[in-house]
N, C-alpha and C positions, 0 to 999 in steps of 0.2 A: 228760206233755206231749203236746199234740195235734200231729199231724204236719202240716207245711205242705202246701198244695194242690199245689205243684210238687214233690212228693216224687220223681217219676220223669219221665223224658221217654220218650215212646213210641218203640219201637225203629225203626219204619218212618220216622217223622219224623226221628229221629236219623240214620238211614242217608242220608236226603236231604240233611241238613246235611253229612255226610261227602262226598257226591258234589259238593256245592257247593264244598268245599275243593279237590277235584280240578279243578273248573271255575276256581277261583281261580288255579291254576297256568297255565291257558291264557290268563289275563288278565294275568299277572305279566310285566312287561317285562324283569325280570331273568332270565327263562327264555329260552334261545335260541329263535328264531322258529319253526323247524320243530318243535322239541320242544313248543312251545305248541299247534301243530296236533295233535300226537300226544296231548297231554293232553285235547284236545277229543274225540278218538277214544275215549280211555279213559273219559271221562265218559259218552259215548253208549253204549259197550259195557256199562258198569256199569248204566245205566238199563234197557237191554234185559233184563239178568239180574234186576234188581229186579222188573220186571213179570212175568217168567216165574215167579218164585219167591214173593217176598214179597207183591206185590199180588194174585197168584193165590190165595195162602193166605187173605188177608182176604176176597177175593171168594167163596171157597168157604164161609166162615162166613156171609156175607150170604145166599148162595143156599140155605143150609141153614136159614135163618130164625132164626139165633141172633144175640145181641148181641155176643158175643165179649169182653165187658168183663173177664172173669176171665183171659184170656190176652193181652189187648192193653193191659195196664197201665191199665185203667179206661176206655179209649176204646171207644165204640160203633162196631162194624165199618162200618156204613153211613156214619156221619159221617166215619170215618177215610178211607174211599175218596174221599169228596168233598174232604177236606183234602189227600190225596195228589195228586189230580188238579190241584187249585189250585196246589200247590207245584210240580208238574212243569211246568205251563204257564208259570209264572214262570221256572223254570230254563231251559226251552227257549228262551224269549224272550231271556233273558240270554245263552245260548250263541250264539244267532243274531247278536246285537250284537257279541260277542267275535269271532266268525268274520269278520264284516265288517271289524273293526279289524285283524285279522291279515292279511286279504287286502290291505288298504291298505298295511300294512307290507311285505308281500311285493313289492308293486309298486315300492316304493322300492329293493328289492334286485334289480330287474329280473326278477322272477318273476311271471308273469301267469296267473291262472285265467280262461279265456275260455269263453263259452258258444256255442251253435250260431249265434247272430246275429253273433258277432264273428270268425268264421273268415275270414281274408283269402283273396284269390285264390291266393296262393302256397301256402297251407295246405290248400286244398280237395282237391287230389289226394291228399295224405297222409291226410287224415281219411277220405275216401271209400274209399281203398284199405284203410285199417285196418278200417273197418266191414265191408267185404266179406270180408276174409281172417280177421280175428280175432273180430269180434262177431257178424255175421249167422249163421254156422254154428251158434252156440250159443243164439240167441234162441228163445224160446217165445212165440208171439203167439196170443191167444185172442179170437175174435169173440164178444161176449157176448149180444147181443139175443135171439137165437133159441135159446139153450141152455136145455134143460129143467131142468138143474141147474147152479147156479153152481159154478165150480171151487174146490177147496180151496186157499186161499192158504198158502204155506209160511211157517213161523214166521220172523219178522224178515227175510224176503227183501224186496228192493225191487222194486216194480212201478210201471210207468208206466200210469196210467189215461188212456186215449185217448178223446177225444170228437170225433167227426166230424159236422159239419153237412152233410147231403147236399143236392145240388142239386135232387134230385127222385127219382123212382123210377129206380133204377139197374138194371144188368143182372141183379142178384140179386133184384130185386123188393122191396127194403127201402124202406119208406116211413114206418114208425112214428115219428110226430112229427118226421120228417126228421133224427133223431139216431141215430147208430150208435156204440155203445160197444165198446171193446176193452181188453185188458190185455196189456202186454208185461212178461214176467218178465226181470229183469236177472240173469243167472246169477252165482252167487257165485264161480265159478272165474275170471271175467273180472277183470282188474286194474281197479280203480275209477278210477285216474288214468292218463290217456294223455299221455305226454310228447311234444310235437310238436318238430320240428326247430327249433333256436334260430335267431333272426334278429337281426342287428345287436346281438349281445351280450345279447339278451333271451331268457329261457326262457318257453315257453308250455305250459300244462297244461290239458287238458280232462277233465271228468268223463265217464266212458263213457256216462252218462245223456244228455249233450248230444251225444255222437257219434251216439247213436241218434236223438235229435231232429233232428239235422242231416240224417239220411237217412230221415226219416219218410215222405216222399213215395214213396220206393222200396219201403218195406215195404207201404204201402197203395195202390199204384198201380192196383189193380183197382177201387177205389172212386172214384166221382165225387162229390167233396165240394167245398163252397164254402170251408170253413175246417176246420182241424184243430188241436187243442191236446192237450197231455199234462201230467199232474200226478202227482207221485210219491205213493204210498201204501204203508203197510206195516202188518201186524198182528203182535202178540206173543201167543203161545199159552201156556197154563198148562203149566209144565214138570214138575209133580209126577209121579212114577212111580206108576202104579196097577198093583200087582202082582196077577196072577190066582192062584187057589188050585188050579190043575190039578196034582195030585200026580204025574202022569205026565211032567211037564216038569222038566228040570234047572234049577238056579238060573240058569245062563248063558242058557238059553232064555227063562226068565221075564223076566230083565233086558232081553234083546234085544227081546222082544215089547213090553215097557213103553216102551222107548226109541222103538221104531217107532210106538207109539200116540201119542206126543207130536205126531206130524204131524197128528193128527186131533183134538187136544184143543181145548177151548173157547178162543176169543179173549178176551184180557183188556185189550188196548190196541189202539186204531186211531189211527194217525198219518197226517195228510194235509196236503198243501200248501194253506195257507190261501187261496190265490188260485184254488182249484178252483171251477168253476161249481156252484151249489147243486143244480141238477138232477142233475149227475153224482154229487155227494156223497150225495144222497137215494137214488139208484139203487143205489149201492154198499152203503150201510148197510143198505138193505132186503134186498138180495140176500144179504148176508153175515150177516144176523141180528144186527147189532150192537145190544146192549141198553143200557138206561139205566145199569146197573151196570158197564158196560165203560167204561174210561177213553178218551175221545175227545179227542185232542190235536191242535190246529191247529199246524202247523209251517211250515218254510220250503220252499224249492224242492227241497232235497236232504235225504233221510233217510239212515239208516245211516251216520251220521257216525263210527261206530266204524271205518270204513275209513280215517279220517285217521291211525290208528295206523300205517298202511303208506304214509304220504305219501312220495313219492320224495325222496331226499336231494339229487339233482342235483349231487353232488360238492361241495356247500357245507358243508364241515366247520365253517365259522365260524358256521353257523346251527343247530348241533347241540351237544349236550353232548360235551365231550372224553371219549374212551373211556379207561377206566382199565385198567391191567394188574393183574389179581388177584395179590396178593402171596403168597409162601410164608410159613409160620410159622417163626419163629426156632427153630433147632436141630431142626426136624422135616424131615428130609431126604426129599424126594420121590423121589430116586434110590436110596435105601436101602430096606431091609425095613421096611415100615410096622408089621408085627406085632412085630418085634423092638424097635422104638422104643417102641411102646405098652406093651410088657411092662415097660419101665423106669419109665414115668410117663404121666399123662394129658396129652392135648393137646386144644386147642379150635380150631376154625376159625370165622370169622365172614364168611360170604359176603355180597356179592360182593367185599368188601374183600380177603379171602383166598381162595385158589383152592379150588374144588370138587374138584380133581384128587386130593386126598387120599382122598376117598370112592371114586373110580374105582380108584385104585391099590390101596387096601385090598382091594376085591373082586377085582381081577385077580390080586393076589398070593394071596389065599385060594383062588381057582379053580385055581391051578397048584401050590400048595404040597402036596407028597405027604403031609405030616403032618396037613393039615386034613381032618377027617372030616365035619363038618356046617356048613352055612350056612343061617341063617334070616333072612328079611327081610320087612318089611311094605311094601306098595306101595299108594300112594294116587293119585299122578299121576306118570307117567313121561314123559320127552321123546319126541318122535316117533321118532327113531332113537336109542334109549336105549343108552348104553354100560353102564349098570347092568344092563339086561336081558341084554345080550350077555355080560357077565361071569358072570351066573348060569347062563346056558345053557352057557357054557364050563366052569363048575364041574361041572355035571351030566354033561357029556361026559367029564370027567376022573374020573368015578366018585364024586364027592362026594354026600352026602345033602343035597339042596337042598330047602328048604321055603319057599314064598312065600305069605304071607297077602295076597291081592289084593282090594281093595275095589271091587266091581263097581258100587256105587252112588255113586261119587265124582261129584258133580254136574257134568254136561256133559263128563265124561271116560269115561262108561260104555262107549261104543263102542271107544275106544282101549284100555281095560282088558280088554274082552272079547277083542280081538285079541291082546293080550299073554297073556291066560289060555290061549287056544287054543294059542298058540305054546309057552308053557311046558309045557303038557300033552304036546304032541307030543315034547318033548325029555326027558320023564321027570321033570320037576320036580313035586314034591308040592305041590298047591294047597290052600289053605284059603280058603273063600269068605266067611267072616264068621259072624256070630252073629245069629240071628233077633231083630229088634227093636233091634239095635245096629249102628251104623256104626263101622268100624275106621279111626280117624284118626291113630293113633300112628305114630311114625317111628323104628323101632328095627332094629338088625341084631345078630345073634348068631353067633359063629363058635366051633367047638370044634376044638381041635388036640391031637393026641397027641404029648406031649413026654417026655423022659427021666424027669421027675419025675411023670408022669401026665398026665391031661387038663387042658388050660389053655384058658380062655375069653377071647375078645376080642370087641369090639363097638363100636358107636357109637349114640348117641341124639341125635335132632335136633328142632329146632322146625319144620323145613320138609321139603318133599318131596325125595326122592332123584332130582332132576331137574336135569340139567346145563344145560338151557336157562333155566329160571326162576332157577337159582342165580346167573345173571348180572345179574338185576334185582330179586330178592327178598333182603332182608337176613334171615339166619338163622344161628343157632348150631348147631354139631354137635360133640358131645363124643366123643372117642375114648378108650376105657378098657379096661384089663384087670383092673379092680377085681372081684375074685371074687364078692363079695356082691351088687354091683349087677347083674352079669351073671347071677347065679343068679336074681335077680328078673326080668330080661329073659326068661330061659328060661321062668319061670313064666307070663309073659304069653302066650307061645306055647302053653303047656299049657292056659291058659284058653280060647284060641281053639278048641281041640279038645274040651274038656270045659267048656262055658260055664256049666253049672249048678252047678259046684263052685267056691265062693268061695275064692279063694286069698289068703293073707296075704303081704304084702310088707314087707321090713325097711327098704328104702331108697327105692324108687320110690313115687310118688304116682299111683295108677292109677284112672281112671274105668272103669266107673260106680260102683264100690263105695267108693272112699276119697277122691276129690278134695275133695268138699265137707267131709267130716269132718276131714281133715288140715289143710286151709287154715283152717277154722274154729278149730281148736286153736291154730294158729300166730297167728291174729289175737287169740285170747283171751289168749295169752301177752303180746302187746303191750299189750292193755287192762290186764292185771294190772300190768305194768311201769309204765304211765302212772299208775295209781292209787297205786302205791308210790313215786312220785317218781323212777323210773328212766328212762333214755333209752328212748323208744318211738317207732318209726317203721316205716312200710311203704312200699315202692317197687314199683310194678307197671308192667310194659310188656306190652300185649296188642293184639290186633287189634280185638276187640269186647268189650263188657261189658254183658250183658243179663239176667243172673240176678238177679231182684229179691231173692232170699234173700241173695245175697252183697252186693248193694247195701246192704241193711238192716244186714248185719254191719259193713260199713265205716262206715255212719252211727253205729252203736253205738260203734265204735272212735274215731271223730271226737269224739263227745260225751264220751268218756273222756279225751280229750286226746292221742290218738295222732296224730302228724303223718304225713299220707299224701300221696304224690306219685304221680300216674298219667300214663302216656303211652299214650293209646288212639288208634290210627290211625283206626278207623271208628266203629261205633255205641257210644254211651255213654248208658245209661239213668240213670246216677247224675247228680245235679245238685250240683256242688261249690259251696262258699263260701256256703251258706245258713245264717244264724245259727240256733243251736239244733238244727241237723241235720247240717251238713257244713262248718262253718267251718274245720275243720282239714284239709280235703281240697282239694288243687289238682290240676287235670288239664289236660293239653295234648295236641294232636295234631300230629304231624309228617308232612307230605306234601311229597315232594320227588322228586328224580331216581329213587331206588329205592323199591320198595314195602316199607314197614316191616312185617316179618312175625314177628319172634321174640316168644315169650312168656317173660317174666322176672319172677320173684317174689323180693323181698328183704325179709326181716324183721329188724329191728334187733337183737332178742335181747340187750338190754342191752349194746349196742356190740360184740357178737360175731356179726356178721350171718350169717344163714342164707340161702343163695342157691340158687334152683332155676331150671332151664329146663324148658319144657314144650311139648307139642303142643297144649295145651288153652287156649282162651279161657275166661273166666268167663261162659259162656252155658249156659242150661239144657240145650241139646242136647249140649254138650261134657261137662258134668258128669254128666248122668243117662242119656244115650242114645247115648253113643259110648265106644269104648275109646280112652283117651288115656293118655299116660305123662308124668309130671313127674319130673325127675331132680335130685338134690342135686349141688352142685359142692363137692367136698372139697379139691381142690388149691388152695392159698392163692394161687398166682400167677394161675391161671385165674379164681378168685373175684374177685381185684382187677381183672382185665380186664373182667369183667362189670359190676362196680361203676363202673369208669371209663366204660364204654360208656353206662351209664344216665345218669351225671352229664353226659356230653357231650351226649346227646340232650335231657336236661332243660334245659340252658342254651341251647338253640337259640332265638335271638331273630331269626332270619331266616325260617325256614320253620315255626316253632312257632306254632300257633293255640291260643287259650285257650278251654277249655270254661267256660261260665258260664250263669246262668239267663236271659241275654239271647239265647243261641243265635245269635250274630252272626258266629262264626268270625273274631273279631278276632285280628290277629297279636300275638304276645307282644312287649311293649315294655318295655325297661328301659334303664338308663344304662350297662350293661356293654358292652365291645367286641363288635362283631358276630361271631356264631359260627353257622355253618351246619353242623349236626351231621354230616351225611353226608360232607361234604368234610373236616371235622375228624377224623372217625373213620378215614378213609383215611390222613390224615397221622399219626394216633396209631399205627396199625399199621406204617406206614412207618418211623417213628422207633424203634419197638421193634425192628424188624428191623435197623436200622442201628446201634442202640445197643450 
């Protein structure tokens, strides 16, 4: 049978569809008003990272003179760049309209965003005083015309491009076309939103950009100009780490150097205020060397909308999501010994519905317990003031043998992880920096304790980072266990870190890069065989992204055999569901809501005796072949049922669920069932279990 033309969707285009779903949240009037602004910020932040990484990767292919069809799902790289730019321009325009609608809604709530032309007499003193005390000391202003070399603009920093029409030759002798250009860098340390004193029950907010515009005449008082204007610009630079081969440098030094080199990498996107004068735009593009293959995006008056993630709350709880109190797990006592309880049975937490404190308490107890001999942990992203890090350091000070595998190449967390690595080394913690050619993305902990019966092992395996900050907004499963065989496999993973060229066999865990594809393929083959033999056959998958064409093809094969497949994919999905003769037995949805959906769950029907796994790995080529990842089976029947129930609740979401289809239109899931919003329903589910 010939394959349909729409066999795959390109991963970059699918990612843009995902970010459109985020943008849908900012347009959704069911979402509290200030939260809608924050989703607009998330949309913008996502777009910045997309250009730094994905767009930059495709541009490198073009710059190398290659078509890229083999790695881009059949797309030609040059055509793909044009398609991306076209899509982004449409999304930016859409986001601008949504922002205008939100601002109108805010005014109905007596919250007014004003610019420099709308400052009242009573507000003038406050704005001027704020400028002099808070803003002016941090401003960097550069006069451009006579510079021999144009300054290097910082990645995603916001700049005001200033254009002055001079009256004539001024005291500096500048007469070139009567135009003087300048740049004002808006420091990232400044709060983007300035809350003015309320008046008559109304709240007023200014962007710091407009505070600067309001005081522009004071910044350039030495110039004699007839008119002055300013328009925001920003560039995005390639964020790929180019590692040098200097054998005299340590790995930390190489990563530090590569991160520093990002400041000087090539620009891949240039965003400008579409109302800017054309001569100013030409001047800037020429001086910055903006090329045809760079994405040039006309935008609105304000860029760096990611700052809306920090929009002030103004004490308006009614315009924000209700804060939930993370629940304890039934019969899992936070005030008792975590290790003693795990010795009796497995426990699972599902953050943020249930509290991350179990992870912290586990590590704190292990750090102090005189019988604990060893602690091993993988680190990908830690919180800024990490209690996890503090517990590990405390353990080392108590004489424990502490080993930390820390991933220095965790995207955009490199500097934070370098800081923690140096801190750990100073405290005597043994560090493992990873494996050449592989990124370590697994989330596991291993503890060895000397007991009367001999050495006993404890640990936990998670789908997410050991980060108490993100645990409040990312949904993730963490399994606590004393299962001897599983923990023996976990210890083998740490052995692999230290001797990476020795392929280890695992009896229970599914470990990348050696076994993930093989094991999951066998599990799918079992479902195919069951379907062909007339037995119940189904697969249920929950992931962040799905881009491995080999795994896509395997699910197409299962679909053609009659296996019923349900997928919940938050982000990128290269598989096209519901296509006759290819994927008619596959349904797929995406849930985007208050929390960031992050767990990876794999359920295989197994003739109505389901096999259930949690994992750190998405089905992406990088996770399967180029990272160390761990998938873990769920053996406890009660926990297994919780995971099955959780999938079922998410699957039935007909409020925030969007349907994947060959139309790629992000249509909401519609049915005649009672309305169910899965994230709210999951909290109620765990609350009822606790009370039951």
